[in-house]
N, C-alpha and C positions, 0 to 999 in steps of 0.2 A: 439050096436056096442061092440065086444069082444076086449078083452084087453089081446090080446095073445102076448108074447115075442116069438122072434124067437132064438131059441137054435142052434148056428152056429156049436155046436159040433155034431148034429144029423142030421142037413141039407146038402144036397150032395154039393161038391165042385163045382163051375161053372168053375174055371180054375185049376185043382189038382197040376199040375206041377208048376205054377207059386206060388201057395201057399205053395206049399212044399219048392220052392226055397226061399221064404220070410222066413218061419218058420226056413229053415237051416241057412240063414244069421242071423237072430235075434239070434238063438243059437250060433254062433261064438261070437257074440258080447258079450252074457253073459259071456262064457266061456273064454273069454281074459280079465275079469276084467273091462269091460267099466261101466261109469256109466253116469245116464242121467245127464242133467242140473239142476235139481232139487236137485239130491242127491249131487252133487259136490257143489253147493251152500249151502246146508245145512250143509254139511261136514266141508267147509271153512269158514261159517258165512257170506255170500255174496248174494246180489240180484243176481238173475237170469239176469236181464238187465244188471248189471254190468259185468257179465262175456260175453254177448252177445256184449257189447260196445268193451270189451277189443279185442274180435275176429276180430274187425273192425281195431284196433290199432297195433296188435301184429300177423301177420299173421302165426307165428310159431305154434299158436293154431290152430288146424285143426279137429274139431271132426269129427266122422262119421256121416252122416246125412242118418237116415233110417226111413221113415214114418213119415216123418215132425218131427222127433226127434234129439237131438244132443246126442250123446253117446262120451264121452271122456274117453282117453286110460290113463292107469298110468302115462305116459310121461306128457300128456297134464294136468292132475290134478297137478302133480308136479311143472310143469310151471305157473299155475295158483297161486299155494301157493306162489310161489317164487315172481312172479310179485306183489301179494297182500303183501308180506313182504316189497319189495322194496317201493312199492307207499305209502301204510298206515304206516308202522312202520318205515321205514328207510326216508320216506319223499322224495323220489325222484318224478321227474315229469315223465310224460309219454314219453316226448320226450328222457329223459334221459335215463329211462328203453329200448327204441325203439334203441337209440345209443350202450347200452350195448349188446343188444341182435344182432345187426350189427357187432359188433366187438369180439363177445365171443360165447360161446356155453350154452345152457339152464343150464348145470349143474353149470357153474360158476355164476348164478344167487343167489344161496343159499350160496355162499362164498364171497360177497361182503358185506362190511361193511362201512356205512357211519360215520363218527366220530359222537359223540353223543355230541350236543352243548350243552346240559343241565348239562353233567358231567363238562366240563368245566367253565361253569358257577358256579357250586357248589365249584368246586376246588378252583376256583379265590377267591369268597366270604369267604369260609374258612381260604384261605391265608391272606386275609384282616383282618378276625376278629382275627386271630392268632395274626397279628401284634398290633392291638389294644389292644388286651390282655397284650401282652409284655410291651406295653408303660404305662399301668396301675400300 
């Protein structure tokens, strides 16, 4: 049994118009700075499963789907980064982020700041220590 690999570049196309249309669509995707889910996940240090889960929770994330692959526009990438910031850094819940999205725009996501409770705790501790020092 021979171990021959098919070179698709040399084989005749079965449906040249369809294949040409698919190649043109893929070229448009590449030209518009779209990234695959794997590339976005790597850039943002997230698991691909997290991004897919967020798609179910945040309908604003609407990747282009071609050939069973997801392609994210730069706007989608920014949205994912902002959602990550709100959930992981600022400590919002998914429901809170959904409410924020329902009442504002994607651009507003990057401007939201939750008060840092650690800073408040540190400040109050410093104040208490200063009072103790003064009493000594």
